[in-house]
DOBAGU-886281 format. One record per atom (N, C-alpha, C, O, CB): residue number from 1; residue in one letter; atom name; x, y, z. Coordinates in pm, whole numbers, plus 50000, padded with zeros to 5 digits. Glycine has a CB too. Layout:
N
[site NUM "A" "CA" [X Y Z]]
...
//
This chain:
90
[site 1 "M" "N" [55956 95497 35927]]
[site 1 "M" "CA" [56093 95473 35883]]
[site 1 "M" "C" [56121 95560 35761]]
[site 1 "M" "O" [56040 95567 35669]]
[site 1 "M" "CB" [56115 95322 35851]]
[site 2 "R" "N" [56234 95626 35759]]
[site 2 "R" "CA" [56269 95717 35650]]
[site 2 "R" "C" [56328 95640 35532]]
[site 2 "R" "O" [56391 95535 35548]]
[site 2 "R" "CB" [56369 95823 35699]]
[site 3 "C" "N" [56307 95692 35418]]
[site 3 "C" "CA" [56365 95635 35297]]
[site 3 "C" "C" [56509 95687 35284]]
[site 3 "C" "O" [56533 95807 35294]]
[site 3 "C" "CB" [56280 95672 35169]]
[site 4 "L" "N" [56601 95596 35263]]
[site 4 "L" "CA" [56743 95634 35254]]
[site 4 "L" "C" [56788 95667 35113]]
[site 4 "L" "O" [56903 95707 35092]]
[site 4 "L" "CB" [56828 95523 35309]]
[site 5 "L" "N" [56701 95649 35016]]
[site 5 "L" "CA" [56740 95673 34878]]
[site 5 "L" "C" [56788 95815 34852]]
[site 5 "L" "O" [56891 95832 34788]]
[site 5 "L" "CB" [56624 95641 34786]]
[site 6 "P" "N" [56718 95921 34899]]
[site 6 "P" "CA" [56769 96057 34875]]
[site 6 "P" "C" [56906 96080 34940]]
[site 6 "P" "O" [56990 96149 34882]]
[site 6 "P" "CB" [56669 96160 34927]]
[site 7 "T" "N" [56929 96024 35057]]
[site 7 "T" "CA" [57058 96038 35125]]
[site 7 "T" "C" [57167 95968 35046]]
[site 7 "T" "O" [57277 96020 35030]]
[site 7 "T" "CB" [57051 95982 35268]]
[site 8 "L" "N" [57136 95849 34996]]
[site 8 "L" "CA" [57234 95772 34918]]
[site 8 "L" "C" [57268 95845 34788]]
[site 8 "L" "O" [57385 95852 34750]]
[site 8 "L" "CB" [57180 95632 34887]]
[site 9 "L" "N" [57167 95898 34722]]
[site 9 "L" "CA" [57192 95971 34597]]
[site 9 "L" "C" [57276 96096 34621]]
[site 9 "L" "O" [57364 96128 34541]]
[site 9 "L" "CB" [57060 96009 34530]]
[site 10 "A" "N" [57250 96168 34731]]
[site 10 "A" "CA" [57329 96287 34763]]
[site 10 "A" "C" [57474 96249 34791]]
[site 10 "A" "O" [57566 96320 34749]]
[site 10 "A" "CB" [57268 96361 34884]]
[site 11 "F" "N" [57494 96138 34861]]
[site 11 "F" "CA" [57630 96093 34891]]
[site 11 "F" "C" [57705 96058 34762]]
[site 11 "F" "O" [57821 96096 34745]]
[site 11 "F" "CB" [57626 95971 34985]]
[site 12 "L" "N" [57638 95986 34674]]
[site 12 "L" "CA" [57703 95947 34549]]
[site 12 "L" "C" [57735 96068 34462]]
[site 12 "L" "O" [57839 96072 34397]]
[site 12 "L" "CB" [57613 95849 34471]]
[site 13 "A" "N" [57648 96166 34462]]
[site 13 "A" "CA" [57673 96287 34383]]
[site 13 "A" "C" [57791 96365 34437]]
[site 13 "A" "O" [57869 96421 34360]]
[site 13 "A" "CB" [57548 96375 34380]]
[site 14 "C" "N" [57805 96369 34568]]
[site 14 "C" "CA" [57915 96444 34629]]
[site 14 "C" "C" [58049 96372 34615]]
[site 14 "C" "O" [58154 96436 34611]]
[site 14 "C" "CB" [57887 96469 34776]]
[site 15 "S" "N" [58044 96240 34606]]
[site 15 "S" "CA" [58169 96166 34602]]
[site 15 "S" "C" [58213 96133 34460]]
[site 15 "S" "O" [58314 96064 34441]]
[site 15 "S" "CB" [58155 96040 34681]]
[site 16 "A" "N" [58141 96180 34360]]
[site 16 "A" "CA" [58177 96153 34220]]
[site 16 "A" "C" [58305 96227 34184]]
[site 16 "A" "O" [58340 96327 34247]]
[site 16 "A" "CB" [58062 96194 34125]]
[site 17 "F" "N" [58375 96175 34083]]
[site 17 "F" "CA" [58498 96238 34038]]
[site 17 "F" "C" [58467 96372 33970]]
[site 17 "F" "O" [58363 96390 33906]]
[site 17 "F" "CB" [58574 96146 33941]]
[site 18 "A" "N" [58558 96463 33987]]
[site 18 "A" "CA" [58546 96589 33912]]
[site 18 "A" "C" [58577 96559 33765]]
[site 18 "A" "O" [58638 96457 33734]]
[site 18 "A" "CB" [58643 96700 33970]]
[site 19 "A" "N" [58534 96647 33677]]
[site 19 "A" "CA" [58550 96623 33534]]
[site 19 "A" "C" [58697 96610 33493]]
[site 19 "A" "O" [58728 96539 33398]]
[site 19 "A" "CB" [58485 96736 33456]]
[site 20 "D" "N" [58788 96678 33564]]
[site 20 "D" "CA" [58929 96674 33526]]
[site 20 "D" "C" [59007 96563 33599]]
[site 20 "D" "O" [59126 96545 33572]]
[site 20 "D" "CB" [58993 96808 33553]]
[site 21 "E" "N" [58944 96491 33689]]
[site 21 "E" "CA" [59012 96383 33762]]
[site 21 "E" "C" [58993 96251 33689]]
[site 21 "E" "O" [58882 96218 33645]]
[site 21 "E" "CB" [58960 96373 33907]]
[site 22 "A" "N" [59100 96178 33677]]
[site 22 "A" "CA" [59092 96045 33617]]
[site 22 "A" "C" [59090 95942 33729]]
[site 22 "A" "O" [59158 95961 33830]]
[site 22 "A" "CB" [59211 96019 33519]]
[site 23 "P" "N" [59015 95835 33714]]
[site 23 "P" "CA" [59016 95732 33818]]
[site 23 "P" "C" [59153 95665 33827]]
[site 23 "P" "O" [59224 95655 33727]]
[site 23 "P" "CB" [58907 95627 33789]]
[site 24 "V" "N" [59189 95622 33944]]
[site 24 "V" "CA" [59317 95554 33966]]
[site 24 "V" "C" [59306 95414 33908]]
[site 24 "V" "O" [59213 95341 33943]]
[site 24 "V" "CB" [59354 95550 34119]]
[site 25 "P" "N" [59398 95374 33820]]
[site 25 "P" "CA" [59390 95239 33763]]
[site 25 "P" "C" [59417 95133 33869]]
[site 25 "P" "O" [59500 95152 33958]]
[site 25 "P" "CB" [59489 95224 33647]]
[site 26 "L" "N" [59347 95023 33858]]
[site 26 "L" "CA" [59367 94912 33951]]
[site 26 "L" "C" [59482 94825 33904]]
[site 26 "L" "O" [59509 94815 33784]]
[site 26 "L" "CB" [59238 94828 33964]]
[site 27 "K" "N" [59549 94762 33999]]
[site 27 "K" "CA" [59654 94668 33964]]
[site 27 "K" "C" [59589 94542 33908]]
[site 27 "K" "O" [59481 94503 33952]]
[site 27 "K" "CB" [59743 94634 34088]]
[site 28 "P" "N" [59653 94477 33811]]
[site 28 "P" "CA" [59595 94355 33756]]
[site 28 "P" "C" [59590 94245 33862]]
[site 28 "P" "O" [59680 94232 33945]]
[site 28 "P" "CB" [59674 94307 33634]]
[site 29 "F" "N" [59484 94168 33859]]
[site 29 "F" "CA" [59468 94058 33953]]
[site 29 "F" "C" [59550 93939 33904]]
[site 29 "F" "O" [59536 93896 33790]]
[site 29 "F" "CB" [59318 94019 33968]]
[site 30 "R" "N" [59634 93887 33990]]
[site 30 "R" "CA" [59720 93774 33953]]
[site 30 "R" "C" [59650 93646 33996]]
[site 30 "R" "O" [59623 93625 34114]]
[site 30 "R" "CB" [59862 93785 34019]]
[site 31 "T" "N" [59621 93560 33898]]
[site 31 "T" "CA" [59550 93437 33928]]
[site 31 "T" "C" [59643 93319 33949]]
[site 31 "T" "O" [59602 93216 34001]]
[site 31 "T" "CB" [59453 93405 33818]]
[site 32 "Q" "N" [59766 93333 33909]]
[site 32 "Q" "CA" [59861 93224 33926]]
[site 32 "Q" "C" [59978 93273 34008]]
[site 32 "Q" "O" [60010 93392 34007]]
[site 32 "Q" "CB" [59908 93170 33789]]
[site 33 "P" "N" [60044 93182 34079]]
[site 33 "P" "CA" [60161 93224 34157]]
[site 33 "P" "C" [60272 93276 34067]]
[site 33 "P" "O" [60280 93238 33950]]
[site 33 "P" "CB" [60212 93110 34242]]
[site 34 "T" "N" [60356 93361 34120]]
[site 34 "T" "CA" [60469 93410 34042]]
[site 34 "T" "C" [60565 93295 34016]]
[site 34 "T" "O" [60567 93198 34093]]
[site 34 "T" "CB" [60542 93526 34116]]
[site 35 "P" "N" [60643 93301 33910]]
[site 35 "P" "CA" [60734 93191 33879]]
[site 35 "P" "C" [60828 93154 33993]]
[site 35 "P" "O" [60868 93039 34005]]
[site 35 "P" "CB" [60814 93225 33758]]
[site 36 "A" "N" [60865 93250 34076]]
[site 36 "A" "CA" [60957 93222 34186]]
[site 36 "A" "C" [60895 93131 34292]]
[site 36 "A" "O" [60967 93063 34363]]
[site 36 "A" "CB" [61002 93352 34251]]
[site 37 "T" "N" [60761 93129 34303]]
[site 37 "T" "CA" [60696 93048 34404]]
[site 37 "T" "C" [60648 92914 34351]]
[site 37 "T" "O" [60596 92832 34427]]
[site 37 "T" "CB" [60581 93124 34463]]
[site 38 "R" "N" [60664 92891 34222]]
[site 38 "R" "CA" [60618 92765 34164]]
[site 38 "R" "C" [60719 92654 34191]]
[site 38 "R" "O" [60841 92673 34181]]
[site 38 "R" "CB" [60595 92781 34013]]
[site 39 "T" "N" [60666 92538 34224]]
[site 39 "T" "CA" [60749 92419 34240]]
[site 39 "T" "C" [60723 92331 34119]]
[site 39 "T" "O" [60609 92305 34082]]
[site 39 "T" "CB" [60718 92343 34374]]
[site 40 "T" "N" [60831 92285 34058]]
[site 40 "T" "CA" [60818 92197 33943]]
[site 40 "T" "C" [60892 92068 33969]]
[site 40 "T" "O" [60976 92059 34059]]
[site 40 "T" "CB" [60871 92264 33815]]
[site 41 "Y" "N" [60859 91967 33890]]
[site 41 "Y" "CA" [60924 91837 33902]]
[site 41 "Y" "C" [60933 91777 33762]]
[site 41 "Y" "O" [60838 91783 33685]]
[site 41 "Y" "CB" [60846 91742 33999]]
[site 42 "V" "N" [61048 91719 33731]]
[site 42 "V" "CA" [61067 91652 33602]]
[site 42 "V" "C" [61041 91503 33622]]
[site 42 "V" "O" [61105 91439 33705]]
[site 42 "V" "CB" [61212 91677 33545]]
[site 43 "V" "N" [60947 91449 33546]]
[site 43 "V" "CA" [60908 91309 33559]]
[site 43 "V" "C" [61025 91219 33521]]
[site 43 "V" "O" [61088 91235 33416]]
[site 43 "V" "CB" [60785 91277 33470]]
[site 44 "A" "N" [61054 91123 33610]]
[site 44 "A" "CA" [61161 91025 33588]]
[site 44 "A" "C" [61098 90888 33559]]
[site 44 "A" "O" [60979 90868 33581]]
[site 44 "A" "CB" [61257 91017 33711]]
[site 45 "E" "N" [61179 90797 33511]]
[site 45 "E" "CA" [61135 90660 33483]]
[site 45 "E" "C" [61076 90597 33609]]
[site 45 "E" "O" [61140 90601 33715]]
[site 45 "E" "CB" [61252 90574 33428]]
[site 46 "G" "N" [60957 90540 33599]]
[site 46 "G" "CA" [60894 90472 33712]]
[site 46 "G" "C" [60809 90562 33801]]
[site 46 "G" "O" [60743 90513 33893]]
[site 46 "G" "CB" [60999 90408 33794]]
[site 47 "D" "N" [60809 90692 33776]]
[site 47 "D" "CA" [60727 90783 33856]]
[site 47 "D" "C" [60579 90763 33827]]
[site 47 "D" "O" [60539 90735 33714]]
[site 47 "D" "CB" [60766 90930 33828]]
[site 48 "T" "N" [60499 90777 33931]]
[site 48 "T" "CA" [60354 90781 33916]]
[site 48 "T" "C" [60306 90913 33975]]
[site 48 "T" "O" [60378 90978 34051]]
[site 48 "T" "CB" [60285 90658 33986]]
[site 49 "L" "N" [60187 90951 33939]]
[site 49 "L" "CA" [60132 91075 33994]]
[site 49 "L" "C" [60122 91065 34147]]
[site 49 "L" "O" [60148 91162 34217]]
[site 49 "L" "CB" [59993 91104 33933]]
[site 50 "F" "N" [60086 90947 34196]]
[site 50 "F" "CA" [60075 90927 34340]]
[site 50 "F" "C" [60211 90939 34409]]
[site 50 "F" "O" [60222 91002 34515]]
[site 50 "F" "CB" [60014 90790 34370]]
[site 51 "S" "N" [60316 90880 34349]]
[site 51 "S" "CA" [60449 90887 34413]]
[site 51 "S" "C" [60504 91030 34413]]
[site 51 "S" "O" [60568 91072 34509]]
[site 51 "S" "CB" [60547 90793 34340]]
[site 52 "I" "N" [60478 91103 34306]]
[site 52 "I" "CA" [60522 91244 34299]]
[site 52 "I" "C" [60446 91326 34402]]
[site 52 "I" "O" [60505 91409 34472]]
[site 52 "I" "CB" [60501 91302 34157]]
[site 53 "A" "N" [60315 91305 34411]]
[site 53 "A" "CA" [60233 91378 34509]]
[site 53 "A" "C" [60280 91350 34651]]
[site 53 "A" "O" [60282 91440 34735]]
[site 53 "A" "CB" [60084 91341 34494]]
[site 54 "R" "N" [60318 91226 34678]]
[site 54 "R" "CA" [60365 91189 34813]]
[site 54 "R" "C" [60497 91258 34845]]
[site 54 "R" "O" [60519 91297 34959]]
[site 54 "R" "CB" [60380 91037 34825]]
[site 55 "K" "N" [60586 91272 34746]]
[site 55 "K" "CA" [60715 91340 34769]]
[site 55 "K" "C" [60696 91485 34813]]
[site 55 "K" "O" [60773 91537 34893]]
[site 55 "K" "CB" [60800 91335 34642]]
[site 56 "F" "N" [60592 91550 34758]]
[site 56 "F" "CA" [60571 91692 34785]]
[site 56 "F" "C" [60454 91719 34880]]
[site 56 "F" "O" [60416 91834 34900]]
[site 56 "F" "CB" [60547 91765 34654]]
[site 57 "D" "N" [60397 91614 34938]]
[site 57 "D" "CA" [60283 91625 35029]]
[site 57 "D" "C" [60169 91702 34962]]
[site 57 "D" "O" [60116 91798 35018]]
[site 57 "D" "CB" [60325 91695 35160]]
[site 58 "R" "N" [60134 91657 34843]]
[site 58 "R" "CA" [60025 91719 34766]]
[site 58 "R" "C" [59920 91612 34735]]
[site 58 "R" "O" [59945 91492 34745]]
[site 58 "R" "CB" [60079 91783 34635]]
[site 59 "D" "N" [59804 91659 34698]]
[site 59 "D" "CA" [59698 91571 34653]]
[site 59 "D" "C" [59724 91539 34505]]
[site 59 "D" "O" [59747 91630 34427]]
[site 59 "D" "CB" [59556 91636 34674]]
[site 60 "P" "N" [59722 91411 34467]]
[site 60 "P" "CA" [59745 91378 34326]]
[site 60 "P" "C" [59646 91447 34232]]
[site 60 "P" "O" [59682 91484 34120]]
[site 60 "P" "CB" [59735 91227 34307]]
[site 61 "K" "N" [59522 91466 34277]]
[site 61 "K" "CA" [59421 91534 34194]]
[site 61 "K" "C" [59460 91680 34169]]
[site 61 "K" "O" [59431 91735 34063]]
[site 61 "K" "CB" [59282 91528 34261]]
[site 62 "L" "N" [59526 91742 34268]]
[site 62 "L" "CA" [59572 91880 34250]]
[site 62 "L" "C" [59679 91888 34141]]
[site 62 "L" "O" [59673 91974 34054]]
[site 62 "L" "CB" [59628 91936 34383]]
[site 63 "I" "N" [59775 91797 34146]]
[site 63 "I" "CA" [59881 91796 34044]]
[site 63 "I" "C" [59821 91766 33907]]
[site 63 "I" "O" [59861 91826 33807]]
[site 63 "I" "CB" [59989 91690 34079]]
[site 64 "Q" "N" [59726 91675 33903]]
[site 64 "Q" "CA" [59660 91643 33776]]
[site 64 "Q" "C" [59588 91766 33722]]
[site 64 "Q" "O" [59594 91794 33602]]
[site 64 "Q" "CB" [59561 91526 33793]]
[site 65 "W" "N" [59519 91840 33808]]
[site 65 "W" "CA" [59446 91959 33766]]
[site 65 "W" "C" [59541 92071 33724]]
[site 65 "W" "O" [59518 92136 33622]]
[site 65 "W" "CB" [59355 92007 33879]]
[site 66 "L" "N" [59648 92095 33802]]
[site 66 "L" "CA" [59742 92201 33769]]
[site 66 "L" "C" [59807 92180 33632]]
[site 66 "L" "O" [59839 92276 33562]]
[site 66 "L" "CB" [59849 92210 33876]]
[site 67 "N" "N" [59825 92054 33595]]
[site 67 "N" "CA" [59895 92022 33471]]
[site 67 "N" "C" [59801 91980 33358]]
[site 67 "N" "O" [59845 91940 33250]]
[site 67 "N" "CB" [59995 91913 33496]]
[site 68 "R" "N" [59671 91990 33384]]
[site 68 "R" "CA" [59569 91955 33284]]
[site 68 "R" "C" [59595 91818 33223]]
[site 68 "R" "O" [59594 91800 33101]]
[site 68 "R" "CB" [59565 92061 33173]]
[site 69 "L" "N" [59617 91721 33311]]
[site 69 "L" "CA" [59643 91584 33265]]
[site 69 "L" "C" [59510 91512 33251]]
[site 69 "L" "O" [59435 91498 33348]]
[site 69 "L" "CB" [59737 91508 33364]]
[site 70 "D" "N" [59480 91464 33129]]
[site 70 "D" "CA" [59356 91389 33108]]
[site 70 "D" "C" [59367 91248 33166]]
[site 70 "D" "O" [59273 91198 33227]]
[site 70 "D" "CB" [59324 91382 32958]]
[site 71 "N" "N" [59483 91186 33147]]
[site 71 "N" "CA" [59505 91050 33195]]
[site 71 "N" "C" [59620 91052 33295]]
[site 71 "N" "O" [59736 91067 33257]]
[site 71 "N" "CB" [59535 90953 33076]]
[site 72 "A" "N" [59588 91035 33421]]
[site 72 "A" "CA" [59690 91040 33526]]
[site 72 "A" "C" [59780 90918 33524]]
[site 72 "A" "O" [59885 90918 33589]]
[site 72 "A" "CB" [59623 91051 33663]]
[site 73 "D" "N" [59743 90815 33450]]
[site 73 "D" "CA" [59825 90693 33443]]
[site 73 "D" "C" [59938 90705 33342]]
[site 73 "D" "O" [60029 90622 33341]]
[site 73 "D" "CB" [59738 90574 33408]]
[site 74 "V" "N" [59935 90808 33258]]
[site 74 "V" "CA" [60038 90825 33155]]
[site 74 "V" "C" [60117 90952 33186]]
[site 74 "V" "O" [60068 91064 33169]]
[site 74 "V" "CB" [59975 90832 33012]]
[site 75 "L" "N" [60242 90933 33232]]
[site 75 "L" "CA" [60332 91045 33259]]
[site 75 "L" "C" [60458 91026 33176]]
[site 75 "L" "O" [60539 90940 33207]]
[site 75 "L" "CB" [60367 91056 33411]]
[site 76 "P" "N" [60476 91104 33071]]
[site 76 "P" "CA" [60595 91089 32988]]
[site 76 "P" "C" [60721 91128 33065]]
[site 76 "P" "O" [60724 91229 33134]]
[site 76 "P" "CB" [60582 91175 32862]]
[site 77 "V" "N" [60824 91047 33053]]
[site 77 "V" "CA" [60953 91076 33116]]
[site 77 "V" "C" [61007 91207 33059]]
[site 77 "V" "O" [61008 91227 32938]]
[site 77 "V" "CB" [61055 90959 33094]]
[site 78 "G" "N" [61051 91295 33148]]
[site 78 "G" "CA" [61105 91424 33107]]
[site 78 "G" "C" [61003 91537 33110]]
[site 78 "G" "O" [61040 91654 33098]]
[site 78 "G" "CB" [61161 91413 32970]]
[site 79 "K" "N" [60875 91504 33127]]
[site 79 "K" "CA" [60772 91609 33133]]
[site 79 "K" "C" [60789 91689 33261]]
[site 79 "K" "O" [60811 91633 33368]]
[site 79 "K" "CB" [60629 91548 33126]]
[site 80 "V" "N" [60779 91821 33249]]
[site 80 "V" "CA" [60788 91910 33365]]
[site 80 "V" "C" [60647 91929 33420]]
[site 80 "V" "O" [60558 91977 33350]]
[site 80 "V" "CB" [60854 92048 33328]]
[site 81 "L" "N" [60629 91891 33546]]
[site 81 "L" "CA" [60500 91906 33613]]
[site 81 "L" "C" [60505 92023 33710]]
[site 81 "L" "O" [60603 92041 33781]]
[site 81 "L" "CB" [60461 91777 33686]]
[site 82 "F" "N" [60399 92100 33712]]
[site 82 "F" "CA" [60383 92203 33814]]
[site 82 "F" "C" [60323 92136 33936]]
[site 82 "F" "O" [60219 92072 33927]]
[site 82 "F" "CB" [60294 92323 33764]]
[site 83 "I" "N" [60390 92151 34049]]
[site 83 "I" "CA" [60345 92086 34173]]
[site 83 "I" "C" [60257 92180 34253]]
[site 83 "I" "O" [60170 92135 34327]]
[site 83 "I" "CB" [60466 92041 34257]]
[site 84 "G" "N" [60277 92309 34240]]
[site 84 "G" "CA" [60201 92407 34316]]
[site 84 "G" "C" [60295 92485 34406]]
[site 84 "G" "O" [60415 92459 34412]]
[site 84 "G" "CB" [60091 92338 34397]]
[site 85 "D" "N" [60239 92581 34478]]
[site 85 "D" "CA" [60318 92660 34571]]
[site 85 "D" "C" [60282 92620 34713]]
[site 85 "D" "O" [60209 92523 34734]]
[site 85 "D" "CB" [60297 92811 34550]]
[site 86 "A" "N" [60331 92694 34810]]
[site 86 "A" "CA" [60308 92660 34951]]
[site 86 "A" "C" [60160 92665 34986]]
[site 86 "A" "O" [60117 92591 35075]]
[site 86 "A" "CB" [60386 92754 35041]]
[site 87 "T" "N" [60082 92749 34921]]
[site 87 "T" "CA" [59940 92759 34954]]
[site 87 "T" "C" [59861 92643 34896]]
[site 87 "T" "O" [59745 92623 34933]]
[site 87 "T" "CB" [59883 92891 34902]]
[site 88 "A" "N" [59921 92567 34806]]
[site 88 "A" "CA" [59849 92455 34746]]
[site 88 "A" "C" [59861 92327 34826]]
[site 88 "A" "O" [59796 92227 34794]]
[site 88 "A" "CB" [59899 92431 34606]]
[site 89 "A" "N" [59944 92329 34930]]
[site 89 "A" "CA" [59962 92208 35011]]
[site 89 "A" "C" [59834 92172 35083]]
[site 89 "A" "O" [59749 92258 35109]]
[site 89 "A" "CB" [60076 92227 35112]]
[site 90 "R" "N" [59821 92041 35114]]
[site 90 "R" "CA" [59702 91995 35184]]
[site 90 "R" "C" [59693 92054 35321]]
[site 90 "R" "O" [59598 92026 35394]]
[site 90 "R" "CB" [59700 91846 35195]]
//
């Protein structure tokens, strides 16, 4: 069986950038959905995390995680919650 290391090194040497060529910059990786795809909800009197999750067909744990809620039993009235986008649905 032949060793492929010399072939690999020759390939890498031939495919290297010339001294005057600059590498093409990569686009930044987007980790969060764009604002246009985000669904939000304003907490109303009597809302629970479970009732909000049921309205949007989401997992309550997902909404809790998206909004970094330590205590899911305490939802201040008027708080804007991120519900997630279409890819976050169950």
